[in-house]
N, C-alpha and C positions, 0 to 999 in steps of 0.2 A: 321506497325496492319495489321492482315488480314480481309477483309469484315466474314470472315468465324469464326471469334476468338467469345469468349462468355465473359458473364462479368465473370462469375469465374474464365478463365483462365488471363484475365488482370488481376481481384483485388488479384489473385495468383501470378503473375510479380512483384505485386508491393511490393506485400509480399516480399519477396525475397527481391527489390533492399533495403528497409529497410531494412531488415538485415545485406545485404551486407554493407550496414552502419554503423554498429554498432551499430542501434540505439537498445534499452530495449526490451527484450521482453514483459516487459510491453504494452510502449508507443506502437510497432510495433502489436501487437491485437486490441491495442484500435486503431489504427489509422484507420485497417483493416475492423474495424468492423464501424465506422464513414462514411468513403468511398465508404460501402455495403447501408447503411443509406440512402445516396443521390442518389445513384443511384436504390432502390427502391423507395426514392419520385419520381427519374425522371423519371422514366420508365410509368407514371402516364400523362405527360405531350404530349398532341398532335401532338404539333411541333416537339419533338426528335425522337418522334416513325415513324415519316413521311420522317426524314431529309434526304437526296439525296447524305449526305456525306460520307469520306470512314471510319468515327468510327462508323460504324454501327457494335452495340456487341446485341449477342444473350440471352435471361434471360433464368434463368430456369425454367421457364413457356414459353417458346418460343416467346417470346414480344421480339421485337426488338429496341434499342433505339441507337441514333446519338449524341456518346458520343463530338464528334467534333461541334458539333453545341449548347452547352450546354452555356450562358451566364451570363452574372451576373445576371439577372432579376431572372434566373432558380435557382441560387445556393440563390438569398433573398427570395424567395417564401419558400425554403426547413426550411430557419433558423425561417423565421417570421410563419412556423406551428411545428419548435422545441419550440419557445418561446408562443405557444398557448397551447403548450402541459406543461408548466409550466419546463422548463429546466433549470438549473441555470446558471449564467454567464460561470465562470469555466469549466460549460460543451458545453457550445454555444461555447468559447473562444478554447476549443482542437478540438473540429468539423472539425473550420473555418482551422486553421491550421492542421490538418489533409485532407482536400482537395485542401489546397493550395501546398502543396507536392505532393499530387495523381496526381495533374493535372502539376506540374512542372517536372512528371518523365514522364510524358504524352506528352509532348512538347517536353524534352529529348530523349523520348525511345517510343513514340508511331506515332511518328510525327502528333500533336494535333499542330493548328495553331498556338494556344494562351494560357494562364493562367488566364480563368476568375475572379479563384478565388483572384486574384493576389490585386483587388481592394476592397476586402472585407476588412471592419474597425473590429480589433476586441475588443468586448467591456471588459472597465475594470472591473476587478473583483472587487466582492461583499469586506470590506474592513472590514469582521467580523474577531474579535477576536479569536485565538484559543482555547479551554476550557485546564483547566490545571489544575493540581492534585494543592494539598495544602503541605507540604513540609509533614507534618506528612502526610497526606494520600496515599502520593505515600511510604511511610514508613511501614503504614499497608496493603495496597496491595503488595507490595512485601513477608512480614509476614502472608500472607494468606496462605500463598503457603507452607514456612515451618509449620504453623497449622496448615493445612489439615492432610500436609506431616506423624503428629507426632497427630492428631489426638482430639487434639485440637478447642475447640467452635471457631469459627470466632467471629468479632467484632458486627456482626450486620443477623438481617435477608437479606434473596437473593429478593432482588428489583421484581417487573414483568416486560419482557418484557429487552429493551432493543435496544437501538440508535447505528445505524450504523458504523459504522468506517470511520470518515472524509476523510482518509487519504488513502482510499481504493487502496490494491493493487492487482494484480491478481496473481501476477506470482506465479510462478510455479505452473504448469500444471502435469508435472510429480513428481510432488511430492506426499507424502504420506499422505495425507487428508482426514483420514479415521476417525474423531472426532465421527462424526452421527452413527459411527456401534462400537463405543468404547465400551464394558461393562464400564469401570469407567469412562466413560464422564462426569456423573453426579456428583460431589461430593457430600457427607455426611458428616458430621464432630461430629455426636455423636450417643450416643449408637454402639450396634449391628455393625452397618455400619460402624465404624469409626475402633473398633477392626479389620475389617474381613480387611479395607484396609491398616492397619499393620503389619498383619501377611500374606498379599500376595509381592512376591516380586518383580512381575511387577506392581502393584498399587504403591507399597511402589518405584520403579527406576522411575514411572510416575510423580509422586509427585515430587520427586527431580529434574528430568526434567524442572518442570515447575516453580520452583523456579531460576533453574538457568536461562530461558528464563526471568522470568521476572528481575531479577538481573539485566542481561544481556542489556534489553533493557534500563532498566533507566540508567547502569551505562555509557554507551555507546550511548546513543541516536542514533543508527544504527535506519533505516527503516526496519520493518518487514521483504522487499525484500534481505535486506541487513544480518539482522541476520539466517535467512531460509535457506539463500545463501554460509553460511559459511563450511565452514570444518575443522579438526584437526589442520590441518598443518598451519593455518590461526593464529594459536594463538603463541603468541610469552611469553611462560610464565614468562623467566627471566625477559622480562620487564615487565609483565604487558601490552602488548598492543595487538589489531587484527589488520589484515588487513581484510577491507572489498572493495569487489568492487560497487560500486554506479554509479550513473545516469550518460551515456551516460560513459559508462567502465571504467572511473576512480576511480583509487586505492587509496586509504588514510590509514592511520595508526589511530587508536583510540585506548584511555588507559582505562582502568578500575581499579576500586579500589579493597581493601581488602573481603570487602562481598563480590564482583563478584567473586571471586577466588576460595574463598571458595569455593561457592554454583556450582561454573564449576570442580572445583575437586570432586567434589561430584559427578555430572553426568558423568565426566568421568568415574570414577570405576563403576557406576552403568550401564553404556551405553552397555555394553556387553549384557544383556540380551534383548536388543531390533535389539541387530543385526540380518541380515539375508544377502541372496544373494544379495539386492541389495541398503547394505549401503553405501558400498564405504566409502571414507570418512568423509563421512556429520557428523558434530559436532551434531546437536540434528536428533531426528529419531523420527519417527509416529509409532502407537504401531504395525504397521506390518512390519516393517523394513526398510523403505525410509525414504527419506529424510521427517523432516517435513515439513507442507505447512501453507502459510501464512493466511489462512481460519482457520486451526487449530490452530495460535496461538493467532488470534484476539479472535476464540473463548473463549480459557483457560484465557487472560487478563481480560474480561467481564467477568467469571466465578467468577474468583476468585476479581474481583472487585464490583459486589453482595452482598461481603460479607459485606458494609460499605455502606447504606445508606445514610449516610452525602452527599459522595464523586460521582460527578458527573458521567457519565458514557462514560466511555472512550474506546479507543482501544490502540492498539499499537505505534501508531502517537501521540496518547494522553498525553505516555508514554516520545515520543521525544519531543512534544514539553513543557514538564513539566519538564524535564531534563533541557532543555536550558535556562527556565523561573529562574526556583529556581540557575541556576549560574552564571547567570547575577546577580539575585538580591543578590547574595554574593561575587560580587565583580568582574567574570570575568572579561576579555577586548572580547568587541563585533567579532574583528574580529580573536582571539581563537574560539572563539565559529563557526562563519562562518567554521572555515575550519574543526574545528570535527563535524561536522553537514554536511561538503561538499556541502554547497552550491556556485553555482559559480558565486554569484553576493550578495553583501553585502543588499541588497535591501528584496533578502528571510532573512535575519538574522534580519533584523533590525524592525519583529514586532512584535520581541521579549520584547525588548524597549518598544513599546505601551503596550505589554500586562503588563510591570513589574510597568508600570507609576500607569496604573488602578488599581492592586493591590495597590498600593501608594497612591491613590486617595479614595479609598472606604473605607482602612481603619483609612487615614486622617478622614472620613465623620463618620465613625463610634468611630471614639477614644475622636477628640478633642472636649474641651468644646462646642466650640464654630463656630464649622464648617458648 
């Protein structure tokens, strides 16, 4: 590492290193942001600014920081600041993983003497159970897109506001995430608006697309990044299977049922209304013709879900949780659910047994006369 190196150059090199190791784009962006956040914190340390080692870097503001002098206490100071700011345990755990990875890269590639983050302890994640829909609520959510598409009034009034999707995924920077500028983004289903939507071919095609997205999210329980990454060539129509690229670039085959197949066929017939120079083979398109983005999918799930005020406000990941829980409730084997979801370990899948048991206990307490 040159003594004239800048923080930006080192962080950029680390980002290239992550990509060379087939780390997902989502994880790479998060790790780079986390490392940058730590270095922004560390630059305020007098000791690190005055260090005389070979690890001096220049920040964008012209300040200098000696990353070779960073010690465990400097990292702990950063973690204390995160805790004071109310960072979730899952966020802190990811940030620790990021700086461990960065300093391991520094030892191997930048000549750093050691990895001070190797001794950091990862906090245990909160054991909060995921929010899931009841089977009928899931059916109503999927039907909402069909109802909007045909001008049928939804099951209830729109909820105000809405929580963020717990399974946030920020992938798809090059995607067509144009929902905020979309003239048909605010769907209404009554009066002249409904009639206008039925007569507008692009608006009707958009609703067909939305119905197919909701069907596929629930039918396959894929992550939102996996859905937005699908190409038409990933669909095996004969076997009713899709091929998805999951975390760690691991490929898996996932089945889907008859309702999803019908919705998908309807969308493929209407897709040409959206196609443009940048469409390529992307399965789902945004209104500008590019691959649809994760944010746009999240917004449409929240929008259609708001038709039912009795249902919890969930995002795409909530549909994934719901599908897994409903399959377990209906007797699916836990290992098969693990394969369907693309979990690398059974521990990630076992949370659904807790959700299923919690639902059983709630039903028992409501229904049993001596509960």
